[in-house]
N, C-alpha and C positions, 0 to 999 in steps of 0.2 A: 514415233511413239511419245516423244517429249511433248509434242503439241497436243496430244490427247490428255495429258495429265491436267487435272483440275477442271476438265470440261464439265463434270457433273456439278461442281460448285458454281461455275459461271453459266451453265445451262447450254443445251444443244437441241437441235431439231432434226427430224428426218424428213427429207424432201423427196418428192417423186418428179422426175423429168419425163415429159411425154412429147415426143417429136422425132423427126428424122435424125438418126445418129445422135442419140442423147448423150453418148459418152464424150462427144465433142464439147458439150456444155461443162462437164466436170473438168475437162482439160483447160477450158477458158478460166474456170475458177482457180485452178492451180497456177495459171499464168498471172492472175491478179493477187496471188498470195493467200487465197482462201483454202484452208486445209479441209479436205473431205476424206472421210474414212467409212469403212463398211459399205463400199460401193457394190451394188448388186444389179445385174442386168436381168430384168424379169421377162423382157421380150425384145424384139428388134427395135421397138420404138419407146420402150419404158425402162428407165433405170432409177434406182433409189440410192441414197447416201446420207450420211450425217454431217452436219456443219454446226459450227459454234454459233451461239445466239448473237454474239457481237458482229458476226459477218453477214447478217441479214441485209444490211444496207448495200453492201458490195454485191450480194446476190441479185438484188433488184436492179442494180445498174447493168449487170451482165445480161439480165433478161431482156433489157431494152434492145440489145444488139443480137438477140437470138429469136428464132421462130418457135422455140419450145415453150410448152406450158409447164408451169411449176405449181405443185400443190404440196401442202404440208400434211404429213401422215402420222407424225409423232412428235411429242414434246417431253423432254426429260431434263431433270436437274433441279437444283435447289430453288432458283427463281420461280419456277412454275409451282413448286410445292408451297412456297410462301404466298404466292398469289392466290392459291386455292384457300389457304388459311385465312387470308385477309378478307375474303368474300364472306366467310363465316365469323364475323366479329364476336358473336356471343361465345364461340368456342375459345377464341383467343383470350377474351376477357375472363372467362371462367378459369382457364388455365393459369393466367397471371395471378388472379385473385387466390387461387389455390396455393400457388407457390409462396405468395406473400403471407398467407394465413399460416402455412406450415413454418415459414421463417420466423414470424412473430411468436407463434406458440413455442417454438424451439428456444426462444430467448426470454421466456418467462419462468420465474421460479414457481414450480408446482409443489415442492416439498422442502421444508426446512428440518433437517435431521440433526439432533444434538445427542452425542454419545459419550459414554465413559464418565458421566458425572451423576451425582445423586439427584433425586427427583426435585428437591427444593432448590438446588442450584440450577437445575435445568429450567425451571420456571423463571428464575431470575434472569438467566441468560436469554430466554425467549422474549421477555419483556424488554430487555436492553436492545435486542436485535430489532424489535418493532420500532423502537425510537430511532434506530439507524436507517429505517426504511427497508429492512430485510424481512419479508414475509411472503406468504403465498400470493402470487399474482403480481409481484414486483418485477420490473424490467431489470434484466441482468446488467445492462450497460448504464443503469442509474445508480448502481451500487459502487461504493468505494473499493479500492484495491484490498486484497486479502491482508496485506501487511498492515494497512491502516486500521482495518477492523480488529485485527489481533491486538494492536496497541491500545485501542479504545476499550476493548473488553477487559484487558488486564488492568487498565487504569480504573475503570468504573466498577469492576467486581473484584474486590481485594481477595476473595476466597479462591480465585483462580491462580494457579501457579504457572500454567502454560495452556495455550489454546492454539489449535490448528484449524485453519479455515481454507476450504477449497470447494470447487464446484464440479459436480459430476453430472453432465448433461443438464437436465432441468431441476436437479436436486442440489440444494445448498447444504453442505455437510460441515459440521463443526465438532471437533474432537477436543475435549477439555481434560485437564488434570487438576484436581483439587489440591489446594495446599493442605498438607498434613502437619498438625502441630505436634512436634516431637518434644516431649517433656524432657528437660535436661536431667540426665541421670545424676543422682546425688553422688557427690564425690565421696568415695569410701576412704577410710583411714584418717588418722589424726592430722590436724593442720593448725598452723598459726595464722593470724591475720596481721599483715604488715601494710605500711603506707605505700600506695602506688605513686604518689607525687607529693611535693612539699605543700604544706598548708597549716592553718591553725584550726584545731578541732572546735566545732561549734555545737555539735550534738553527738552523744555517744550512748548507745543502749546495747549492753552485752547480755545475750541470752544464754550463751554457753562459753566457758573459758575464763581466763584470769585477765582482767584489764591491766595493761602495762602503760597506759597513757590516760590523760584526763582532759576534760574540756578546757579550752584555752591554751593547751600545749601546742607548741610549734613542732612539727615533725618533718623529717626529710624522707625521701624515697628509701624504702627498705627498713625504716624504723619499726620495731615491734609494737603493735597496738593491742592485740589480744593474744595471750598464750593459750595453746591447747594442752599444756602440761598442768594437771591438777595434782596437788600434794594431798595424800590421804590424811596424815596426822602430823601436825607440826611438832607435837610433844615427843614423839618417838625418835630414838636415836637413828634407827634404820629408816630413814625417810624414803617412803615409797611413793611413786607417782602413777597417775592414771592419765593416759593420753586420749584426748577427745577432739572432736571436730569443732573448733572454735566458731562461734556465730555471733555476729554483731552488726548493728546499723551505725555507721560512723559518717557523719557529714562534716566536711571541713571547708574552710574558706581558702580558695586558691586564687592565683593571679595569672593573667595572660596579657601579652603584649601583641596588639593586632594593628596592622597597617591597612589603610583603605584610601582609595583615590576616587573623587567625585568631580565630574566636569561641571563647569558653571553654565554651560549651555547644552541641552539635550534635545534630540530629535526623535519623535515617536511616529511610527507608521500606523495610521488608523484606517479601517475599512468603513465606508459610509453606509453599506447595505445595498447600494445600487449594483446590480450585476446583470450579466448577459451570458447565455450559454450558446456555444457553437458546436455542431456535430460534424464529424468527418468519417468517411470510410477509408481505412488505411490498409494498403497493400504494399508490404516491404517499406520502401521510403516514400512511396507516392500516397498522397492524401487527397481525397475528393470531398469537397464541401457538400453536405446534404441538408443542413438546416442551420438557421441563424446567420444569414449573410450580412455583410456590412460590418463596420466597426463601431463600437460605442463611443459616444462623445465624452470620453473621460480624459482629463489631463494626465492623470497617473493611473496605471493599470496594474493590478495584482493578478497574476495568471496561475490557474491551477489546471492540471491536465490529468485526466483519467483514461486509461486504455483498457477496454474490455473485449474479451473473446466473443465471437458470434458463432452460433451453432445452427445446423440444419438437421433436425431430428437429433441423432446422437453423434453426428460428425461435426468436428470443429472446422469452420470455414477458414480459408487462407487469409481472409481480410478481417480487420478488427474495427470496432466502433470506438472512436476517440471523442471524448467530451472535453471541451476547453471552456473553463469558467473564467470570465473576465469580470473582475470586481473593481469598483472605483476605490482608490485609496488616496488619502491625504496625509501630508507630513505636518505634524504639529511640533513646532519648535518652542522649547521652554527655556527661558533665561532665569537662572537662580541667583539669589544674593549669596554672599559668603556665608551668612548665618544659616540660610536654608540648606546650602550644600553641607554644612557641618552636621545639621540634624539628620539629613539623609545618610551621611556617612556613618554616623553613630548607629542608626537603625540597621544599616547594611552590615556593619561589623558584628552587631548582636546576632543577626540572623545567621551569618556565616559561622560564628563561634557556637551557636546553639546546634547547628547541623553537625558540627564537628564533635561536640560533647554528648549529644543525645538529649532526649526529652526529660530525663531525670535531673539534669543539671539546671541551675537557675542563675542567670546573670543578675547580680544585685546592684552593681554600680560601675561607672566608667569615668575615667579622667583622661583629659587630653595631655599627652606628654609633649607632643611636638606638632606644629601646624605650619604649613607652607602653602603659598599660592603662586603658581607659575604656569605659563602656557595654557591659561584658561581652565586650570584644574586646581582643586583643593586637596592636598595630601595630608592625612591625619595619621598620627601614631597614638593609639589609645592604650591605656592601662586599665584592664577590666577585671573586676572582682566577681568570683563565681562561688556558689555553694554547691558542692557535689560530693558524691560518695567516693572516698579514696581507698576503699578496702581492696587489698589484694591477698588472695589465698595462697599459702605456701605450705606444702606437705611437710610433716615432721618425720625425718628419717630415723631409723633405729640407730641409737648411739648418740643422738643429739642431746 
């Protein structure tokens, strides 16, 4: 029975043996290693049986030593089915074209759905997706990964707090959450204003409260700037007070010591714009090239790799489409003089300090306290003067 297994895949034929003692022919087949099954004796001179397609040559050699006549009365198995199909090439062509058409249509975006955002923000997101190449009719494997699209949208649309991007069949679904501006609740209760850091007051405008410092005063952290305790009548013996929420704009000159290191030689990676795309079908760890053969003649290559799922109708296929983008890159080495490195270092220190203090602060001057050059680098210690708001609110407790 083991010899019969797989006979349908390899193909088998039914032969009729006509002659004296036809069973002797099948015995000769067995002696030559030819497996015969379903042997039937139709008459004294006629027998039929099944043999594998690959044993036909052996059967012809056995016939030469026999007086029996052989005729083929049946053909079964996959090889004969394929042969019939190849005769009708138009059917095969139509079948293959239909499969390919369904495959391509299954990997085209037919709908872009944006949910959970207001109409005006939805229009802005839709325009941004168009710039990214995400629209009806776009190939799914030409679109960047979901995480990349999310980062781009959040960067390009400040009104978005969060965005989720995923694909459902032929539909590109985007769920967004709009930033909500929460107005800071006004602090209730009386308060004083004190200095948050040391500095010299440059500007002072008190809209509510009693000033306890003046312009050009030097203050330390914790020094009282504006009091929220108002006295009703200075002339009365029983001096009564009213506690209020002190309000004021106080700008002071403050100082920071910043260290920065700048190399005298820098190397920048630049893309020339020359690029080539290669496509692969990926199944587990195996990748089959399907487009973009050969390697570009670039001395230095920057490689980007995008992996996209493939679908047939609503089912996700086990293999994926991999796009590898090979871009030409060049290294641009820049040598700086010591003076150029110092200027770059000062600008870098200003940017870092500005990020630390926020947009309301303003760097007004800088002085170099210390400068050293060693190992191809310039190290600077800068003393920077800043104008900023130094107000800190402190609640007034009962009994103060």
